Backbone as JSON, one array per atom type, in Angstrom:
{
  "sequence": "MISTLPNQITVKREVTCFGVGLHSGRNVNMSLKPADPDTGITFVRTDLDGHPTINANADNVTATVRATTLEQNGVKVFTVEHLLSALHAHQIDNCIVELDAEEPPVMHGSAIDFFNLINIAGTVEQNAQRHELIVDKIYRVDDQTANGRRFIIALPYDGFRVSFTSVNPHPLIGVQYFDVDIDKETYAREIAPARTIAYENEIEALHKLGLGLGGSLENVIVYNDSGWRNDLLYPDELVRHKILDVIGDLRLTGIVKGHIIAAASGHALNAKLAKMLIDRKDD",
  "N": [[14.65, -19.43, 1.64], [12.75, -19.05, 3.53], [13.15, -17.98, 6.48], [12.18, -18.23, 10.17], [10.88, -15.47, 12.36], [10.04, -12.49, 14.09], [6.83, -12.25, 16.48], [3.7, -12.48, 13.29], [2.21, -8.8, 12.48], [-0.94, -7.43, 12.24], [-2.93, -4.75, 10.98], [-4.92, -3.02, 14.23], [-7.27, -1.97, 14.25], [-10.26, -1.54, 12.61], [-10.08, 1.34, 9.72], [-10.43, 4.61, 7.13], [-11.12, 5.62, 4.65], [-11.21, 7.94, 1.44], [-11.73, 9.18, -1.57], [-10.04, 9.57, -4.7], [-9.71, 7.83, -7.9], [-6.49, 7.57, -8.97], [-5.84, 7.07, -11.29], [-8.64, 6.53, -13.04], [-10.23, 8.56, -11.92], [-12.78, 7.49, -10.18], [-15.25, 7.85, -7.88], [-13.82, 7.11, -4.7], [-14.39, 4.96, -2.0], [-12.47, 3.65, 0.91], [-11.13, 0.77, 3.16], [-9.19, -0.34, 5.68], [-8.86, -3.07, 6.9], [-8.31, -5.54, 10.22], [-6.85, -8.55, 10.18], [-6.55, -12.71, 9.65], [-3.69, -13.59, 11.21], [-1.75, -15.72, 8.17], [-2.6, -15.04, 5.99], [-2.14, -12.62, 4.89], [-2.09, -9.72, 2.61], [-4.98, -8.95, 1.27], [-7.4, -7.42, -1.29], [-10.85, -6.57, -1.59], [-13.6, -6.27, -3.2], [-15.81, -4.69, -2.55], [-17.96, -3.11, -4.32], [-19.05, -4.85, -6.13], [-20.9, -7.83, -7.45], [-20.89, -10.82, -4.6], [-18.27, -9.48, -2.77], [-15.66, -9.86, -4.51], [-12.43, -11.32, -3.98], [-8.86, -10.25, -4.03], [-5.7, -11.72, -4.35], [-3.08, -10.02, -2.17], [-0.41, -10.7, -4.36], [3.23, -11.63, -6.55], [2.23, -13.31, -8.0], [0.18, -12.38, -8.83], [-0.08, -10.47, -10.89], [-1.16, -8.93, -13.51], [-0.49, -5.98, -15.14], [1.16, -3.72, -15.97], [1.83, -1.05, -17.04], [2.18, 2.28, -16.37], [1.23, 2.03, -13.92], [0.8, -0.68, -11.58], [-1.1, -3.29, -11.39], [-3.06, -6.18, -10.5], [-5.02, -8.9, -10.7], [-7.21, -11.27, -10.35], [-9.0, -14.09, -10.7], [-10.26, -12.91, -12.78], [-11.06, -10.45, -11.44], [-10.06, -6.62, -10.93], [-7.64, -4.96, -9.55], [-6.53, -2.44, -9.75], [-3.24, -0.09, -9.24], [-2.12, 0.32, -6.6], [0.64, -0.19, -5.71], [0.97, 1.96, -3.63], [0.12, 2.02, -1.46], [0.55, -0.33, -0.72], [2.91, -0.04, -0.4], [2.99, 1.16, 1.81], [1.94, -0.54, 3.62], [4.24, -2.44, 3.56], [6.33, -0.48, 5.27], [5.14, -0.64, 7.1], [5.19, -3.01, 8.45], [3.45, -4.73, 8.19], [2.28, -7.94, 8.04], [-0.66, -9.1, 7.54], [-3.54, -8.11, 6.36], [-6.9, -6.79, 4.94], [-8.29, -4.96, 2.87], [-10.34, -3.28, 1.88], [-12.42, -2.35, -0.67], [-14.53, 0.07, -3.07], [-14.62, 0.67, -5.26], [-11.6, 0.39, -7.85], [-9.71, 0.62, -7.97], [-6.83, 1.82, -5.52], [-7.79, 5.25, -3.4], [-5.81, 8.38, -5.05], [-5.19, 10.42, -3.2], [-3.06, 11.66, -1.71], [-0.73, 11.28, -3.84], [1.25, 10.23, -3.25], [2.44, 7.66, -0.52], [1.96, 8.93, 2.05], [-0.35, 9.93, 3.41], [-1.13, 6.69, 3.64], [0.78, 6.0, 5.21], [0.38, 7.22, 7.33], [-2.34, 6.93, 8.06], [-2.26, 4.05, 8.65], [-0.9, 4.91, 11.02], [-2.8, 5.35, 12.66], [-4.29, 3.29, 12.56], [-2.66, 1.61, 14.14], [-1.17, -0.9, 15.27], [-1.22, -4.58, 15.53], [0.91, -7.74, 17.57], [0.27, -10.87, 16.26], [-0.31, -14.39, 17.11], [1.3, -15.95, 15.68], [3.9, -17.08, 13.7], [6.6, -14.54, 12.15], [7.2, -14.88, 8.7], [10.42, -14.36, 6.9], [10.73, -12.86, 3.42], [14.2, -13.56, 3.03], [17.04, -12.63, 1.01], [19.32, -14.53, -0.37], [21.09, -15.03, -1.9], [22.58, -13.56, -5.48], [19.93, -11.83, -7.55], [19.17, -10.9, -10.58], [17.31, -8.43, -12.96], [17.2, -7.67, -16.4], [16.31, -4.97, -18.24], [16.04, -6.29, -21.79], [15.43, -4.71, -23.81], [17.41, -2.8, -23.42], [20.51, -2.62, -23.43], [21.72, -3.01, -20.85], [21.37, -0.66, -19.52], [18.54, -0.63, -17.65], [17.77, -2.15, -14.92], [17.28, -4.5, -12.1], [18.01, -5.68, -8.91], [18.55, -7.19, -6.65], [20.05, -7.86, -3.43], [21.8, -10.07, -1.43], [20.81, -9.07, 2.45], [21.23, -7.35, 5.82], [19.04, -6.54, 6.55], [17.1, -3.62, 5.24], [16.95, -2.22, 2.14], [17.25, -0.19, -0.04], [18.78, 1.08, -3.26], [19.17, 3.34, -5.7], [18.83, 4.84, -9.15], [17.41, 6.69, -10.87], [17.18, 7.56, -14.61], [17.0, 10.61, -16.8], [15.17, 11.95, -19.42], [15.13, 14.27, -19.94], [16.81, 17.98, -19.33], [15.74, 19.08, -16.53], [15.43, 16.93, -14.88], [17.62, 14.79, -15.39], [20.05, 12.36, -14.03], [18.98, 10.96, -11.06], [19.9, 10.53, -7.84], [19.28, 7.72, -5.09], [20.12, 6.56, -2.26], [18.73, 4.68, 0.53], [18.7, 3.02, 4.22], [15.54, 1.11, 4.72], [13.54, 1.62, 7.39], [11.05, 2.1, 9.54], [11.01, 5.12, 10.1], [12.84, 6.93, 9.07], [11.53, 5.72, 6.72], [9.2, 7.46, 6.92], [10.36, 9.91, 6.99], [11.63, 10.26, 4.7], [10.79, 8.64, 2.05], [7.8, 8.03, 2.1], [6.55, 10.93, 2.27], [7.78, 11.19, -1.06], [5.56, 12.23, -4.51], [4.42, 11.02, -6.95], [4.86, 11.7, -10.29], [4.46, 13.57, -13.88], [4.96, 14.49, -17.17], [4.14, 17.37, -18.5], [3.33, 17.64, -21.82], [3.19, 15.05, -21.76], [0.48, 14.18, -21.39], [-2.63, 14.71, -22.1], [-1.92, 12.0, -23.96], [-2.37, 9.66, -21.96], [-4.25, 10.48, -21.06], [-6.17, 10.02, -22.8], [-5.47, 7.37, -22.73], [-6.97, 6.35, -21.42], [-5.92, 7.06, -18.88], [-4.72, 8.45, -15.86], [-6.72, 10.0, -15.07], [-7.47, 10.74, -12.45], [-5.79, 12.53, -11.94], [-4.09, 15.55, -10.65], [-2.77, 19.39, -10.06], [-2.98, 18.84, -6.83], [-1.96, 16.21, -6.47], [0.04, 15.17, -7.72], [3.23, 15.7, -9.54], [4.11, 17.45, -11.85], [5.78, 18.92, -14.92], [7.25, 20.61, -17.33], [8.08, 22.35, -20.52], [9.59, 24.11, -19.62], [9.63, 24.09, -17.03], [9.23, 23.53, -13.16], [5.73, 22.94, -12.28], [4.69, 22.79, -9.79], [5.67, 23.62, -6.42], [8.59, 21.06, -4.92], [8.95, 18.67, -3.04], [11.32, 17.81, -2.54], [14.4, 17.92, -3.77], [15.03, 16.1, -5.52], [13.02, 14.61, -5.35], [11.57, 13.1, -7.96], [13.41, 10.18, -7.7], [13.04, 9.54, -5.35], [10.32, 9.0, -5.4], [10.71, 6.83, -7.45], [11.82, 4.83, -5.84], [10.2, 4.56, -3.76], [7.66, 2.78, -5.14], [8.91, 0.98, -5.57], [9.12, -0.3, -2.93], [6.67, -0.39, -2.67], [6.46, -2.63, -4.65], [7.56, -4.7, -4.75], [6.65, -5.61, -2.29], [4.97, -7.69, -2.46], [5.84, -10.16, -2.78], [6.39, -10.25, -0.04], [7.41, -9.33, 2.74], [10.25, -8.39, 2.68], [13.55, -9.03, 3.07], [16.31, -7.51, 2.34], [19.13, -6.14, 0.1], [18.24, -4.29, -2.5], [19.02, -3.21, -5.74], [18.79, -1.07, -8.63], [18.69, 0.84, -11.71], [17.15, 2.27, -13.68], [14.7, 0.91, -13.99], [11.02, -0.19, -13.6], [7.65, -0.7, -13.35], [7.11, -2.67, -14.25], [10.2, -4.31, -14.45], [10.32, -4.33, -11.97], [7.86, -5.65, -11.13], [9.26, -8.43, -12.01], [11.06, -8.69, -10.86], [9.8, -9.61, -7.85], [8.17, -11.83, -8.76], [9.89, -13.33, -9.71], [11.99, -13.41, -7.0], [9.32, -15.05, -6.24], [9.27, -17.51, -6.62], [11.8, -18.6, -6.33], [11.77, -18.63, -3.09], [11.54, -20.6, -1.99], [13.5, -22.49, -3.03]],
  "CA": [[14.86, -18.36, 1.6], [12.17, -18.8, 3.99], [13.43, -17.46, 7.79], [10.94, -17.99, 10.95], [11.41, -14.59, 12.55], [8.96, -11.96, 15.25], [4.88, -12.27, 15.19], [2.81, -10.81, 12.22], [1.4, -8.59, 12.63], [-1.88, -6.45, 11.05], [-3.8, -3.45, 11.55], [-4.84, -3.1, 15.5], [-8.67, -1.24, 14.23], [-10.52, -0.71, 10.61], [-9.85, 2.87, 9.37], [-11.54, 4.63, 5.8], [-10.28, 6.68, 3.8], [-11.7, 8.74, 0.52], [-10.31, 10.49, -2.59], [-10.46, 10.18, -5.97], [-8.61, 6.89, -8.02], [-5.48, 8.95, -9.88], [-6.1, 6.7, -13.2], [-9.57, 6.45, -13.14], [-10.94, 9.35, -12.01], [-13.4, 7.66, -10.31], [-14.41, 8.5, -6.38], [-13.45, 5.37, -4.23], [-13.9, 4.15, -0.32], [-11.07, 2.78, 1.27], [-10.99, 0.82, 4.73], [-8.39, -1.32, 5.81], [-8.46, -3.87, 8.34], [-7.72, -6.34, 10.33], [-6.88, -9.89, 8.88], [-6.33, -13.68, 10.38], [-2.46, -14.97, 10.38], [-0.82, -16.19, 7.41], [-3.88, -14.53, 5.63], [-1.17, -11.77, 3.49], [-2.66, -8.63, 2.4], [-5.72, -8.91, 0.57], [-7.87, -6.77, -1.5], [-11.67, -7.0, -1.22], [-14.46, -5.65, -3.76], [-16.93, -4.38, -2.25], [-18.72, -2.58, -5.21], [-18.45, -5.95, -7.03], [-21.39, -8.64, -5.66], [-19.58, -11.33, -3.41], [-17.43, -8.52, -2.44], [-14.65, -10.85, -5.03], [-10.89, -11.2, -3.49], [-7.3, -10.16, -4.73], [-4.27, -11.51, -2.55], [-1.79, -9.25, -2.75], [1.19, -11.37, -4.65], [3.21, -11.02, -7.54], [1.51, -14.31, -9.62], [-1.49, -12.41, -9.94], [0.21, -9.16, -11.94], [-1.44, -8.9, -15.01], [-0.3, -4.87, -15.84], [2.45, -2.88, -15.21], [1.34, 0.6, -17.74], [1.95, 3.8, -15.39], [0.57, 1.03, -12.14], [1.07, -1.81, -10.91], [-2.56, -4.15, -11.8], [-3.61, -7.16, -9.76], [-6.31, -9.94, -11.19], [-7.29, -13.17, -9.53], [-10.06, -14.51, -11.13], [-11.38, -11.82, -13.54], [-11.34, -9.5, -10.68], [-8.93, -6.25, -11.04], [-7.48, -3.84, -8.94], [-5.63, -1.63, -9.39], [-2.55, 1.44, -8.82], [-1.5, -0.62, -5.92], [1.76, 0.37, -5.49], [1.74, 3.19, -3.45], [-0.82, 1.37, -0.71], [1.7, -1.83, -0.69], [4.5, 0.43, 0.07], [2.82, 2.09, 3.08], [2.05, -1.43, 4.64], [5.63, -2.86, 4.09], [7.2, 0.26, 5.98], [5.02, -1.11, 8.77], [5.51, -4.34, 8.25], [2.38, -4.95, 8.13], [1.22, -8.95, 7.41], [-2.11, -9.43, 7.04], [-4.61, -6.66, 6.24], [-8.17, -6.36, 3.82], [-8.13, -4.46, 2.08], [-11.87, -3.35, 1.03], [-12.16, -1.2, -1.9], [-15.84, 0.46, -3.86], [-14.15, 0.7, -6.6], [-11.39, -0.5, -8.73], [-8.07, 1.53, -7.47], [-7.17, 2.63, -4.32], [-7.67, 6.78, -3.74], [-4.51, 8.79, -5.1], [-4.85, 10.62, -2.36], [-1.65, 12.99, -1.38], [-0.32, 10.66, -4.5], [2.64, 9.8, -2.54], [2.43, 6.54, 0.37], [2.35, 9.32, 3.23], [-1.54, 9.49, 3.54], [-1.63, 5.65, 4.06], [1.46, 4.93, 6.03], [-0.54, 8.11, 8.7], [-3.68, 6.05, 8.73], [-1.84, 3.02, 9.73], [-0.67, 5.0, 12.43], [-3.86, 5.65, 12.87], [-5.7, 2.46, 13.15], [-1.67, 1.16, 14.95], [-0.95, -2.34, 14.76], [-1.07, -5.5, 17.08], [1.07, -8.54, 17.04], [-0.89, -12.35, 16.0], [-0.13, -15.63, 17.93], [2.13, -16.18, 14.8], [5.66, -15.99, 13.88], [6.54, -14.39, 10.47], [8.24, -15.71, 7.18], [10.48, -12.6, 5.8], [11.46, -13.6, 2.56], [15.52, -13.38, 2.65], [17.11, -12.53, -0.24], [19.65, -14.87, 0.13], [21.9, -14.35, -3.69], [21.89, -12.07, -6.45], [18.86, -11.66, -8.63], [19.3, -9.44, -11.8], [16.15, -8.44, -14.03], [17.21, -7.2, -16.87], [15.15, -4.59, -20.11], [16.43, -6.19, -23.15], [15.87, -3.82, -25.18], [17.86, -1.48, -23.18], [21.19, -2.45, -23.53], [21.56, -2.96, -19.75], [20.71, 0.3, -18.9], [17.79, -0.63, -17.14], [17.24, -3.8, -14.46], [16.54, -4.38, -10.86], [18.97, -6.85, -8.87], [18.38, -8.04, -5.23], [21.47, -8.5, -3.36], [21.73, -10.22, 0.7], [21.48, -7.72, 3.2], [20.72, -7.76, 7.27], [18.12, -5.15, 6.84], [16.38, -4.12, 4.2], [18.32, -1.13, 1.81], [17.12, 0.34, -1.79], [19.36, 1.63, -4.17], [17.72, 3.73, -6.21], [19.5, 5.89, -10.08], [16.62, 7.53, -12.53], [17.57, 8.83, -15.63], [15.73, 11.21, -17.28], [16.5, 13.08, -20.42], [14.8, 15.77, -19.78], [17.99, 18.72, -19.01], [15.64, 19.33, -15.72], [15.63, 16.23, -14.18], [18.41, 14.23, -15.7], [19.92, 11.66, -13.54], [19.07, 11.63, -9.65], [20.5, 8.46, -7.32], [18.97, 7.96, -3.73], [20.02, 5.28, -1.27], [18.19, 4.8, 1.65], [17.91, 1.97, 5.0], [14.51, 1.55, 5.21], [12.38, 1.45, 8.59], [9.14, 3.11, 9.74], [11.32, 6.59, 10.8], [13.24, 7.28, 7.36], [10.45, 5.73, 5.63], [8.55, 8.01, 6.93], [10.44, 10.98, 6.76], [12.38, 10.96, 3.29], [10.24, 8.75, 0.88], [6.07, 8.27, 2.22], [6.02, 12.28, 1.34], [7.43, 11.65, -2.85], [4.71, 11.82, -5.38], [4.49, 10.24, -8.73], [5.3, 12.43, -11.53], [4.06, 13.23, -15.42], [5.53, 14.96, -18.25], [3.05, 17.99, -19.2], [3.2, 17.25, -22.54], [2.05, 13.09, -21.98], [-1.01, 14.32, -20.11], [-3.76, 14.37, -22.85], [-2.26, 10.63, -24.32], [-2.4, 9.59, -21.17], [-5.97, 10.69, -21.14], [-6.77, 8.5, -24.22], [-6.02, 6.19, -23.15], [-8.1, 6.39, -19.68], [-5.11, 6.86, -17.94], [-5.02, 10.07, -15.36], [-7.92, 10.89, -15.09], [-7.68, 12.01, -11.41], [-4.7, 12.67, -11.41], [-3.8, 16.9, -10.81], [-1.28, 19.36, -9.64], [-2.3, 18.28, -6.04], [-1.63, 14.88, -6.17], [0.53, 14.79, -9.42], [3.83, 16.43, -9.28], [3.47, 17.82, -12.9], [6.84, 19.19, -15.57], [7.56, 20.8, -18.83], [10.12, 22.53, -20.82], [10.53, 25.19, -18.83], [9.92, 23.97, -15.37], [7.46, 22.74, -12.95], [3.86, 23.56, -12.25], [4.34, 22.81, -8.45], [6.85, 23.07, -6.38], [8.35, 20.64, -5.12], [9.26, 18.61, -1.41], [12.81, 17.47, -2.12], [15.16, 18.77, -5.18], [15.27, 14.66, -5.77], [11.53, 14.04, -5.29], [11.42, 11.66, -8.73], [14.27, 8.9, -7.77], [12.59, 8.66, -4.46], [9.35, 8.18, -6.12], [10.2, 5.33, -7.79], [12.54, 3.45, -4.32], [8.5, 3.94, -2.89], [7.37, 2.1, -6.19], [9.81, -0.6, -5.8], [8.4, -0.73, -1.79], [5.6, -1.48, -2.85], [6.1, -3.92, -6.19], [8.01, -5.41, -3.6], [5.2, -5.9, -1.36], [3.72, -8.64, -3.76], [7.16, -11.26, -2.13], [5.87, -10.69, 0.96], [8.48, -9.04, 3.86], [11.61, -8.65, 1.95], [15.4, -8.3, 3.92], [17.83, -7.62, 1.03], [19.31, -5.14, -1.1], [17.95, -3.67, -4.11], [19.11, -1.79, -6.4], [18.17, -0.03, -9.08], [18.98, 2.02, -12.8], [15.67, 3.39, -14.58], [13.27, 0.43, -13.53], [10.14, 0.04, -13.12], [6.69, -1.27, -12.78], [7.21, -4.22, -15.31], [11.06, -4.34, -13.94], [10.51, -4.81, -10.25], [7.56, -7.25, -10.91], [9.4, -9.52, -13.07], [12.19, -9.56, -9.69], [9.48, -9.89, -7.31], [8.12, -13.62, -9.62], [11.17, -14.62, -9.53], [11.93, -14.22, -5.77], [8.63, -16.05, -5.15], [9.39, -19.35, -7.7], [12.79, -19.06, -5.56], [12.26, -18.47, -2.4], [11.64, -21.89, -1.57], [15.01, -23.38, -3.21]],
  "C": [[13.93, -17.94, 2.45], [12.71, -19.03, 5.79], [12.39, -17.52, 8.78], [11.72, -16.23, 12.59], [9.66, -14.3, 13.73], [7.33, -12.76, 14.38], [4.65, -11.43, 13.97], [2.49, -10.16, 12.86], [0.51, -7.8, 11.47], [-2.52, -5.14, 12.35], [-4.61, -3.73, 12.92], [-7.0, -2.96, 15.71], [-9.18, -0.73, 12.52], [-10.24, 1.4, 10.73], [-9.67, 3.05, 7.93], [-10.43, 5.4, 5.48], [-11.17, 7.31, 2.68], [-11.13, 9.51, -0.25], [-11.0, 9.36, -3.51], [-9.03, 8.93, -7.12], [-7.16, 8.37, -9.36], [-5.9, 8.61, -11.31], [-7.51, 6.6, -13.4], [-10.58, 6.96, -13.29], [-11.88, 9.35, -11.33], [-13.22, 8.03, -8.37], [-14.77, 7.38, -5.2], [-13.67, 5.57, -2.61], [-12.92, 3.28, 0.01], [-11.61, 2.03, 2.33], [-9.65, -0.54, 4.9], [-8.62, -2.22, 6.39], [-8.8, -5.33, 8.99], [-7.46, -7.75, 9.61], [-5.76, -11.29, 10.11], [-4.48, -13.56, 10.07], [-2.62, -15.55, 8.98], [-2.16, -16.43, 6.1], [-3.03, -13.32, 3.75], [-2.6, -10.78, 3.65], [-3.72, -9.13, 1.22], [-6.88, -7.59, 0.16], [-9.8, -7.48, -2.16], [-12.51, -6.21, -2.16], [-15.39, -5.09, -3.03], [-18.62, -4.01, -3.51], [-19.41, -3.73, -6.17], [-19.97, -7.7, -6.18], [-20.56, -10.11, -5.99], [-18.91, -11.13, -3.3], [-15.52, -10.02, -3.35], [-13.45, -9.84, -3.97], [-9.76, -10.95, -4.24], [-6.82, -10.36, -3.96], [-3.44, -10.99, -4.19], [-0.14, -9.98, -3.64], [1.55, -11.32, -5.83], [2.81, -12.09, -9.0], [0.44, -13.55, -9.91], [-1.89, -10.58, -10.59], [0.05, -9.08, -13.3], [-1.39, -7.48, -15.97], [0.32, -4.45, -15.58], [2.52, -1.21, -15.96], [0.46, 1.47, -16.19], [1.8, 3.37, -13.85], [1.29, 0.29, -12.07], [-0.92, -2.47, -10.88], [-1.96, -5.38, -10.98], [-4.53, -7.69, -10.67], [-6.02, -11.38, -11.12], [-9.09, -13.0, -9.81], [-11.7, -12.9, -12.05], [-11.98, -10.46, -12.95], [-9.98, -8.77, -10.55], [-8.57, -5.21, -10.0], [-5.97, -3.31, -9.22], [-4.31, -0.15, -8.99], [-2.1, 1.04, -7.49], [-0.57, -0.07, -4.81], [2.34, 1.08, -3.85], [1.28, 2.82, -2.07], [-0.31, 0.61, -0.3], [2.54, -1.68, -0.25], [4.44, 0.94, 1.95], [2.89, 0.69, 3.81], [3.34, -2.33, 4.36], [6.31, -1.96, 4.98], [6.25, 0.09, 7.56], [5.33, -1.81, 9.33], [4.56, -5.34, 8.35], [1.93, -6.4, 7.44], [0.49, -9.4, 6.77], [-2.82, -7.9, 6.75], [-6.04, -6.63, 5.15], [-7.95, -5.58, 4.22], [-9.07, -3.41, 1.23], [-12.22, -2.18, 0.12], [-13.98, -1.4, -2.86], [-15.57, 0.69, -4.73], [-13.02, -0.49, -7.35], [-10.07, -0.16, -8.35], [-8.6, 2.66, -6.47], [-7.68, 4.58, -3.8], [-6.3, 7.23, -3.69], [-4.0, 9.3, -3.58], [-3.97, 11.82, -2.35], [-0.27, 12.87, -2.72], [1.34, 10.59, -4.37], [1.83, 8.38, -1.39], [2.16, 7.53, 1.82], [0.69, 8.81, 3.71], [-1.68, 8.07, 4.3], [-0.99, 5.22, 5.02], [0.59, 5.52, 6.89], [-1.58, 8.01, 9.06], [-2.72, 4.69, 9.05], [-1.93, 3.05, 11.24], [-1.42, 5.07, 13.58], [-4.67, 4.38, 13.37], [-4.4, 1.85, 13.88], [-1.56, -0.54, 14.86], [-0.75, -3.47, 16.67], [-0.48, -6.78, 16.4], [-0.08, -10.4, 17.02], [0.83, -13.22, 15.77], [0.22, -16.49, 16.32], [3.36, -16.29, 14.2], [5.54, -15.82, 11.99], [7.34, -15.09, 9.6], [8.09, -14.6, 6.98], [10.52, -14.01, 4.97], [12.84, -12.83, 2.47], [15.96, -13.47, 1.6], [18.72, -13.29, 0.5], [20.98, -15.16, -1.32], [22.08, -13.78, -4.6], [20.76, -12.86, -6.78], [18.95, -10.81, -9.52], [17.77, -9.75, -12.48], [16.78, -7.47, -14.83], [16.04, -6.15, -18.01], [16.05, -5.43, -20.87], [16.43, -5.43, -23.57], [17.16, -2.02, -25.31], [19.18, -1.23, -22.78], [21.85, -2.69, -22.2], [21.71, -1.97, -18.64], [19.59, 0.36, -18.34], [17.93, -2.19, -16.55], [17.28, -3.11, -13.19], [17.82, -5.48, -10.32], [19.04, -6.91, -6.6], [19.52, -8.89, -5.2], [21.37, -9.05, -1.66], [22.68, -9.08, 1.26], [20.77, -7.57, 4.53], [20.52, -6.48, 7.02], [16.99, -5.17, 4.79], [16.45, -2.27, 3.38], [17.23, -1.16, -0.17], [18.08, 1.55, -1.99], [19.27, 2.26, -5.11], [18.44, 5.19, -7.87], [18.8, 5.93, -11.08], [17.89, 8.13, -13.02], [16.3, 8.98, -15.98], [16.29, 12.68, -18.47], [16.22, 14.24, -20.73], [15.74, 16.66, -19.13], [16.94, 19.04, -16.82], [15.68, 18.66, -14.59], [16.94, 15.51, -13.93], [18.68, 12.85, -14.45], [20.38, 11.62, -12.03], [19.7, 9.77, -9.57], [20.34, 9.2, -5.97], [19.84, 6.84, -2.65], [19.54, 5.81, 0.39], [17.65, 3.3, 2.5], [16.02, 2.17, 4.83], [13.88, 0.55, 6.63], [11.85, 2.67, 8.96], [9.63, 4.28, 9.2], [11.73, 7.44, 9.86], [12.56, 6.48, 6.36], [9.5, 7.07, 5.85], [8.53, 9.55, 6.12], [11.31, 11.15, 5.2], [11.64, 10.16, 2.14], [8.78, 9.0, 1.0], [6.05, 9.08, 1.32], [5.77, 12.26, -0.51], [6.26, 11.04, -3.21], [5.23, 11.77, -6.32], [4.48, 11.15, -9.27], [4.47, 12.89, -12.46], [5.02, 14.86, -16.05], [4.81, 16.36, -18.95], [2.84, 17.23, -20.81], [3.03, 15.46, -23.38], [0.92, 13.14, -21.46], [-1.82, 13.81, -21.14], [-3.33, 12.31, -23.23], [-2.82, 9.9, -23.38], [-3.83, 9.31, -20.87], [-6.91, 9.91, -21.77], [-6.91, 7.3, -24.17], [-6.44, 5.69, -21.44], [-7.37, 6.4, -18.53], [-4.66, 8.18, -17.02], [-5.59, 11.25, -14.81], [-8.02, 11.62, -13.57], [-6.5, 12.35, -10.71], [-4.29, 14.79, -11.51], [-3.31, 18.1, -9.65], [-1.39, 19.53, -7.76], [-2.11, 17.05, -5.26], [-0.53, 14.81, -6.97], [1.93, 16.34, -9.47], [4.1, 16.69, -10.99], [5.43, 19.18, -13.57], [7.08, 19.49, -16.55], [8.31, 21.4, -19.25], [10.47, 23.52, -20.44], [10.45, 25.47, -17.75], [9.02, 23.69, -15.17], [6.85, 23.32, -12.47], [3.95, 23.85, -11.18], [6.0, 22.53, -8.18], [6.8, 21.36, -5.4], [9.21, 20.14, -3.97], [10.59, 18.13, -1.6], [13.21, 17.81, -4.04], [15.59, 17.28, -6.19], [13.44, 13.64, -5.74], [11.43, 12.42, -6.96], [12.02, 10.56, -8.28], [13.14, 8.41, -6.15], [10.91, 8.15, -4.1], [8.98, 6.73, -6.42], [10.85, 4.24, -6.76], [10.56, 3.19, -3.17], [7.91, 3.1, -3.8], [7.51, 0.82, -5.94], [9.55, -0.92, -4.32], [7.77, -1.54, -1.73], [5.43, -2.32, -3.26], [6.26, -4.9, -5.16], [7.15, -6.89, -2.72], [5.28, -7.77, -1.39], [4.68, -9.49, -2.95], [6.48, -11.88, -1.03], [6.78, -9.33, 1.5], [9.71, -9.22, 3.15], [12.91, -7.86, 3.04], [16.21, -8.8, 2.41], [18.47, -5.8, 1.01], [18.59, -5.17, -2.03], [18.67, -2.36, -4.26], [19.32, -1.41, -8.13], [18.39, 0.53, -10.09], [17.87, 1.4, -14.12], [14.89, 1.91, -14.44], [11.9, 0.69, -13.23], [9.2, -0.2, -13.28], [6.78, -3.17, -13.63], [8.94, -4.67, -14.92], [10.18, -5.05, -12.63], [9.0, -5.97, -10.03], [7.79, -8.27, -11.91], [10.36, -9.66, -11.23], [11.07, -10.01, -8.56], [8.52, -11.56, -7.88], [9.32, -13.79, -8.92], [11.64, -14.54, -7.96], [10.79, -14.84, -5.47], [9.32, -17.03, -6.04], [10.52, -19.29, -6.92], [12.95, -19.5, -4.5], [12.02, -19.95, -1.33], [12.7, -23.22, -2.2], [16.09, -23.63, -1.76]]
}
């Protein structure tokens, strides 16, 4: 499943941003730095002794509750999917991500700030050919508890496309569907600004679990039984954010070429598909 393609890409220069983690609520500085060919995306915890690293690889996914968590040698980073989504859209093969906390900043609650940060950094080709992950047959992962109502599939496709059906029992949201061919322009316009979402009645329970502590109406779309607490950027912003997450979670396999079809998928199913593709890419 590995195809020889044009040269690999990294960011051209170091760029930084500062914010608060969505779930931890902690302040964090983040830097994106150029990386050598064939090193992939690596997270570096500069707040810990020895500056340990975590590779952005599906094999390192250890939790998927409300976010994707990576762990290597006992060191974690979590809520990495928004940043990985922007890196995937920019076709970044190699990048060092330095963090002085366990979670990237939530910023706008989407990927647009990360996407724009990479624009500021610029990109540069490297003297090594890319190894894109080509989906060569059908791969499917089902939620075995959902009677076929929750699944994610990867199909062969000449490009990178995501088709997502979101199913939410709340009458305000209901069923949403969006289909998009991903390139930098369509990603920036249709997907990157879509924010994460929360049901107001669940927020207290999330806080008790240590989740959502950095969330606010500045970075999360909140709805209740009466309506939306903040204005939507798109009428179907929820499903667009679900696509944003899929793009980020699948970056854990590398840069993907294929058509992803999902129904009510979340981080757990996304991660299982990424792992399936990793395990079979050398078949």
